[in-house]
N, C-alpha and C positions, 0 to 999 in steps of 0.2 A: 616642239614641246609647248607651243603657245598656250598659256593659261594653266598649265599643269602645276600643281603645288608640290614642291619637293622640300623635305626637311633634311638638312645636312648637319650632323652632329660634329662638333669641333670645327665649325665652319669659319672660324675667325682668322686662322693663320695657316701657313704652310700648304699642305695638300688640300685641306678643307677649303681654304680660300680659293685655290685654283678651281676646285670643283664648283663652288658657289658662283664664281665669275663665269665659268663655262656654261652653267645652267641658265644664268641670267641672259647670257648672249644668245641662247637658244630660245628665249622667250618664256622660260619657266618663271613661276612665282616662287622665289626662294625664301625659305625660313631658315635663319641661321642660329644654331645653338651655340652657346658658350657657357663655360663655368665661371672662370675668373678673368678671362681676357676681354673685358667689356669694351675697352677703347679700341682694341683690334677688331672686335666684332662690329662695332659701329662704323669703323672705317671700311671694312669689307662690305657692310650693308649699303653704305653710301655708293660704293663702286658698283653695286648691283642695282642701282636705281632707287635706293631707299627701301631695301628689303627690311622686314621686321626681324628683330633679334629676340631670342628666348633663352633665359638663363635657367640652368638646371645642373645639379650635382648628380652626375651619372652613377655615382656609388649608391644613390638613394633611389630605390624603385618607386617610391611615392613621388619623388621629384620628376622621374621619367614620365610617369603616367600623367602627372599634372601638366607637364610641358606639352605632351602630345595633345592633350585635351585643349590647351590654349591655342595651339597651332590650328587644330580642327575648327575651333570656335572662331578664330580670326578669319580664316579663309572660307569656312563652310565646307571644307573637303580636305582630303589628303590623298595624293596620287602616288607619291614616291618617298622613300626614305633612303638616305645614304648614311650608313653606320661607319663614320670616319674617325671619330674620336678614339684616341689610343694613348697608351703610355709605353715608355721604352727605358729599360735600365740594363746595365751590364754588371753581372755579379757571378763570381765563381760558384758553381752549384754547391760546393761544400759549405759555403757561407750564406746561402739563402735562408732567411728566417720566414716564419709564417707571415709576418707583416709585409715582407718583400713580395711574397707570392700573392697575397691578397691585393697589394697595391696595383699589381699588373692585371690580375684576373678580374678584379671587380669592375674595371672599365673595359678591358680588351675582350672579355668573353661574356661575363654576366650581364653587363649593360647592353651589349649587342643583342642578346636574347630579349631582354625586357623592352628595349626600344622597338625591336621588331614586333614583339607581341602587341605592344600598345598601338603601334602604327597599323598592324594587320587588323586589329579590332575595328579601327576606324574605316580602313579600306573595304572591309567586308560589308560595311553598311552601305557602301556605294557600289561602284563598278569594278572594284579590285584595284590592283596597282603593281608597282615594282619595288623591290628592296635590293639594294646593292651593299654588300658588306666589304669593307676594306680589310683584307688579310695581310699577307706579307710573304716575301721570299723565305723568311724564317719559318713559315709554315711548311715549306717544301724542302728546305735544306737545314740540317742541324748546325747550330752555332753554339760552340761549347760554353761560352760564358753568358749565354742567353737562354738557358733551358726553360726558365719560367715564361719568358716572352714567346719563345718558339711554341711551347705547349699551348699558350693562349691563342695564338694565331692559327695553329693547326686545328684547335677547337672551333674557330670561326669557320674554317673550311667545311668541317663535318656538320656543324650547325646549319650552314647554308644548304647543304644537301638535304638534311632532315626537314627543314622548314619548306624547302621547295616541294618536297613530296607531300608534306602535310597540307599545304595551302594551295596546291594546284587544283583547278586551273585559274583560280581567281587572282592569285598573286604569284608573280615570278620572283624568285630569290636567287641571286647570283653573287659572285665574289670576284674582286680584283686584287691581285697580289703584286704590290709594287716591289721593284728591285731596289737598287741604290738611288735614292732621291735626296741628295744633299741640299740643305739650306744653310748658307753661311760657310764657315770654314770647314775643311775636311782634315782628317788625320791620316796617318800612314796606312792604317787598316782599310779605311774607305778608299784611298787611292789604289790599293791593291785590288779591291773589288772592281773599281772602275776600269783598271787596266785589263782585268780578266773578262770584261763584258764584250761579247762579240760585236755589239753595235758600236763599240769604240768611244762611248761617252757615258756620262751619268744620265739618269733620267731626270725629268722635270715634273713639276706639279701638273702642267698641261698634258703631259703624256698620260698621266693617271686619269685626269679629268675626261679625256677623250674616250677612254675605255668605259668609264662610269656612264657617260652620256650615251654611248652605244647601248649598254644594257637597259638604261631607262627608256630609250626610244624603241627598243626592239620588240618583236612579237613575244607574247608570253609563252610561246612554244619553246623558247630558249629559257631554260630554268635549271637550277642546280649546277651551273657551270662555273668554271674558274678560268680567268684570263690572267696569265703572268705577264705583267708589263715591266720587263726587266732587261730589255735589250739582248735577250738570249742567255743571260747569266745562269738561269736554272738548267740550261742544257749542259753545263760543265760537269 
């Protein structure tokens, strides 16, 4: 991936950080997006060899478009996008309010589309590129207290397929669905998921990053596809 310019949304922490580091190790020029985690973004950027950081509120389409324009202007091109930024909350469906729904969907689905659209417009001016959307095991399996979240991530899976069809053959669009990827302390529910995972362990950010790198390096003949990186948990 030497010289390829890849924008990673939510690249400051957790899975996004793992993806950014893996891409830098592959020789890519990484652009790290953040919203409010500036210090974490700068730390990740330093680990990536001094990668530039770009602030944007992904709830604002104008911010998204301006960010992608800044990335394209800085590097003179854009070869890939990783739509990683997301939100997660747990709420009984009977208690979900409009604000709860919008809090999740504005970033998890709406922003994914508009980031992809802005990036695709730049890629179409060049030689094309790759987009990888991070979905979730929650897109494949129903979680009763996460109806709003599961719906947003299921939307990402279908959006991936639609955009793959719309933008072929210039842009390949694929999705990675992480399983249980804990950062920090776990609770009883997470431990049950880990115990049920055929691989016998929780996943790591590096596990997800390897799948993302695979898609970004692959032929554009692979498009509209989903890889569940979940240790086999979705087989249950």
